[in-house]
Backbone as CSV, one residue per row, in Angstrom:
resi,resn,N_x,N_y,N_z,CA_x,CA_y,CA_z,C_x,C_y,C_z
1,UNK,0.825,-1.196,0.000,0.000,0.000,0.000,0.861,1.248,0.000
2,UNK,0.271,2.306,-0.475,0.952,3.589,-0.545,1.027,4.231,0.835
3,UNK,1.961,5.132,0.976,2.061,5.952,2.179,1.310,7.246,1.893
4,UNK,0.265,7.500,2.680,-0.584,8.670,2.470,-0.462,9.592,3.673
5,UNK,-0.189,10.853,3.393,-0.129,11.885,4.425,-1.106,12.987,4.039
6,UNK,-1.882,13.426,5.039,-2.868,14.471,4.784,-2.726,15.553,5.846
7,UNK,-2.607,16.775,5.388,-2.484,17.937,6.272,-3.848,18.600,6.347
8,UNK,-4.333,18.811,7.577,-5.686,19.284,7.789,-5.747,20.359,8.872
9,UNK,-6.933,20.972,8.986,-7.287,21.754,10.162,-8.595,21.158,10.694
10,UNK,-8.894,21.419,11.960,-10.023,20.724,12.591,-11.385,21.186,12.094
11,UNK,-11.516,22.410,11.639,-12.826,22.927,11.214,-12.902,23.040,9.695
12,UNK,-12.655,21.935,9.016,-12.556,21.961,7.559,-13.411,20.850,6.952
13,UNK,-14.556,21.208,6.359,-15.408,20.180,5.737,-14.701,19.410,4.619
14,UNK,-13.870,20.080,3.849,-13.139,19.389,2.768,-12.149,18.383,3.350
15,UNK,-11.537,18.733,4.469,-10.614,17.804,5.144,-11.377,16.570,5.610
16,UNK,-12.536,16.813,6.215,-13.366,15.706,6.692,-13.784,14.797,5.540
17,UNK,-14.155,15.393,4.418,-14.566,14.610,3.250,-13.399,13.787,2.708
18,UNK,-12.224,14.404,2.611,-11.051,13.688,2.105,-10.727,12.490,2.997
19,UNK,-10.777,12.689,4.316,-10.508,11.587,5.244,-11.573,10.504,5.127
20,UNK,-12.824,10.901,4.924,-13.916,9.941,4.765,-13.694,9.074,3.532
21,UNK,-13.309,9.715,2.433,-13.047,8.975,1.191,-11.917,7.977,1.393
22,UNK,-10.844,8.410,2.037,-9.715,7.514,2.280,-10.122,6.355,3.194
23,UNK,-10.914,6.648,4.221,-11.366,5.588,5.127,-12.268,4.595,4.400
24,UNK,-13.146,5.102,3.525,-14.014,4.207,2.749,-13.211,3.280,1.855
25,UNK,-12.057,3.766,1.410,-11.178,2.950,0.571,-10.242,2.089,1.418
26,UNK,-10.441,2.149,2.740,-9.655,1.373,3.694,-8.165,1.712,3.616
27,UNK,-7.888,2.990,3.405,-6.516,3.473,3.321,-6.078,3.934,4.707
28,UNK,-4.929,3.460,5.113,-4.334,3.948,6.348,-3.537,5.194,5.984
29,UNK,-3.828,6.290,6.679,-3.130,7.538,6.375,-2.641,8.178,7.653
30,UNK,-1.649,9.021,7.491,-1.115,9.790,8.613,-1.644,11.211,8.475
31,UNK,-2.309,11.687,9.522,-2.893,13.022,9.498,-2.031,13.982,10.310
32,UNK,-1.812,15.150,9.751,-1.090,16.218,10.433,-2.032,17.399,10.565
33,UNK,-2.481,17.660,11.777,-3.377,18.782,12.037,-2.509,20.007,12.274
34,UNK,-2.700,21.035,11.439,-1.803,22.196,11.473,-2.469,23.462,12.032
35,UNK,-3.579,23.288,12.758,-4.280,24.438,13.341,-3.341,25.370,14.119
36,UNK,-2.604,24.787,15.030,-1.744,25.568,15.921,-0.270,25.417,15.579
37,UNK,0.019,25.220,14.309,1.401,25.031,13.874,1.699,25.947,12.692
38,UNK,1.754,27.260,12.937,1.940,28.200,11.823,3.239,27.993,11.042
39,UNK,4.305,27.582,11.708,5.569,27.359,10.988,5.442,26.165,10.043
40,UNK,4.805,25.097,10.523,4.623,23.915,9.683,3.704,24.237,8.501
41,UNK,2.654,25.010,8.753,1.737,25.401,7.687,2.439,26.285,6.663
42,UNK,3.258,27.221,7.137,3.998,28.106,6.226,4.945,27.294,5.336
43,UNK,5.645,26.341,5.928,6.560,25.491,5.168,5.796,24.681,4.127
44,UNK,4.643,24.169,4.518,3.808,23.396,3.595,3.354,24.250,2.418
45,UNK,2.890,25.453,2.697,2.436,26.367,1.646,3.579,26.705,0.693
46,UNK,4.777,26.936,1.254,5.934,27.231,0.404,6.275,26.035,-0.489
47,UNK,6.118,24.837,0.046,6.449,23.620,-0.706,5.440,23.354,-1.822
48,UNK,4.145,23.524,-1.527,3.100,23.126,-2.484,2.538,24.282,-3.308
49,UNK,2.781,25.502,-2.839,2.217,26.711,-3.475,0.690,26.729,-3.367
50,UNK,0.139,25.966,-2.429,-1.297,25.884,-2.222,-1.611,26.380,-0.810
51,UNK,-2.558,27.302,-0.685,-2.840,27.928,0.602,-4.037,27.324,1.323
52,UNK,-4.643,26.296,0.760,-5.815,25.687,1.378,-5.488,24.279,1.875
53,UNK,-6.372,23.771,2.711,-6.270,22.395,3.182,-7.555,21.679,2.817
54,UNK,-7.543,20.390,2.688,-6.433,19.501,2.986,-5.371,19.537,1.882
55,UNK,-4.185,19.119,2.269,-3.126,18.905,1.299,-2.737,17.441,1.439
56,UNK,-2.781,16.741,0.322,-2.649,15.284,0.340,-1.415,14.855,-0.453
57,UNK,-0.649,13.968,0.169,0.541,13.407,-0.456,0.384,11.888,-0.503
58,UNK,0.693,11.311,-1.648,0.701,9.864,-1.803,2.100,9.458,-2.234
59,UNK,2.729,8.623,-1.411,4.113,8.199,-1.656,5.039,9.394,-1.891
60,UNK,4.827,10.449,-1.118,5.688,11.618,-1.188,5.362,12.589,-2.299
61,UNK,4.411,12.245,-3.141,4.031,13.119,-4.251,2.768,13.893,-3.890
62,UNK,2.820,15.198,-4.051,1.687,16.052,-3.738,0.629,15.883,-4.820
63,UNK,-0.584,15.468,-4.406,-1.654,15.303,-5.395,-2.656,16.452,-5.361
64,UNK,-2.576,17.307,-4.342,-3.484,18.442,-4.240,-4.410,18.312,-3.053
65,UNK,-5.608,18.857,-3.206,-6.584,18.852,-2.134,-7.677,17.825,-2.357
66,UNK,-8.768,17.996,-1.657,-9.879,17.044,-1.723,-10.456,16.957,-3.137
67,UNK,-10.710,18.092,-3.763,-11.304,18.055,-5.112,-10.343,17.408,-6.107
68,UNK,-9.045,17.623,-5.925,-8.056,16.983,-6.807,-8.087,15.466,-6.623
69,UNK,-8.198,15.042,-5.368,-8.265,13.614,-5.084,-9.537,13.009,-5.673
70,UNK,-10.652,13.737,-5.557,-11.914,13.257,-6.118,-11.845,13.169,-7.637
71,UNK,-11.169,14.129,-8.276,-10.983,14.076,-9.735,-10.182,12.838,-10.133
72,UNK,-9.119,12.555,-9.370,-8.331,11.352,-9.648,-9.194,10.104,-9.502
73,UNK,-10.062,10.107,-8.500,-10.936,8.962,-8.282,-11.903,8.779,-9.450
74,UNK,-12.473,9.875,-9.947,-13.395,9.797,-11.087,-12.705,9.255,-12.335
75,UNK,-11.414,9.526,-12.461,-10.644,9.059,-13.618,-10.055,7.668,-13.388
76,UNK,-10.448,7.044,-12.267,-9.940,5.715,-11.895,-8.425,5.688,-11.716
77,UNK,-7.851,6.812,-11.334,-6.408,6.873,-11.113,-6.039,6.824,-9.631
78,UNK,-6.981,7.178,-8.760,-6.675,7.227,-7.335,-6.344,5.843,-6.789
79,UNK,-7.149,4.854,-7.115,-6.891,3.505,-6.607,-5.530,2.992,-7.063
80,UNK,-5.151,3.330,-8.277,-3.835,2.908,-8.793,-2.733,3.527,-7.944
81,UNK,-2.858,4.825,-7.648,-1.863,5.494,-6.805,-1.834,4.906,-5.401
82,UNK,-2.997,4.595,-4.866,-3.087,4.081,-3.502,-2.551,2.655,-3.378
83,UNK,-2.551,1.923,-4.470,-2.052,0.541,-4.433,-0.560,0.463,-4.699
84,UNK,0.026,1.555,-5.172,1.453,1.545,-5.490,2.285,1.519,-4.217
85,UNK,3.338,0.772,-4.256,4.280,0.728,-3.134,5.143,1.979,-3.157
86,UNK,5.531,2.426,-1.984,6.441,3.568,-1.879,7.847,3.095,-2.194
87,UNK,8.522,3.814,-3.087,9.897,3.439,-3.447,10.846,4.558,-3.149
């Protein structure tokens, strides 16, 4: 299985939806809540150039946010990414 990391804040419906989708797919993911971590959030924004959450990484590759993940799922690409081993 892939290594999935998701950066979230606690009051974020899109974050909740992204986690729900991953749980429905029985994906084990590591969640990083960045509510009270401005330095970590700033570093993340600088890395991804994206100012919103959730921010989702699969096997170290940034795939975007919840809508990006849902688009991948509609194209039948998300499951392929989630089944890939981390190298």
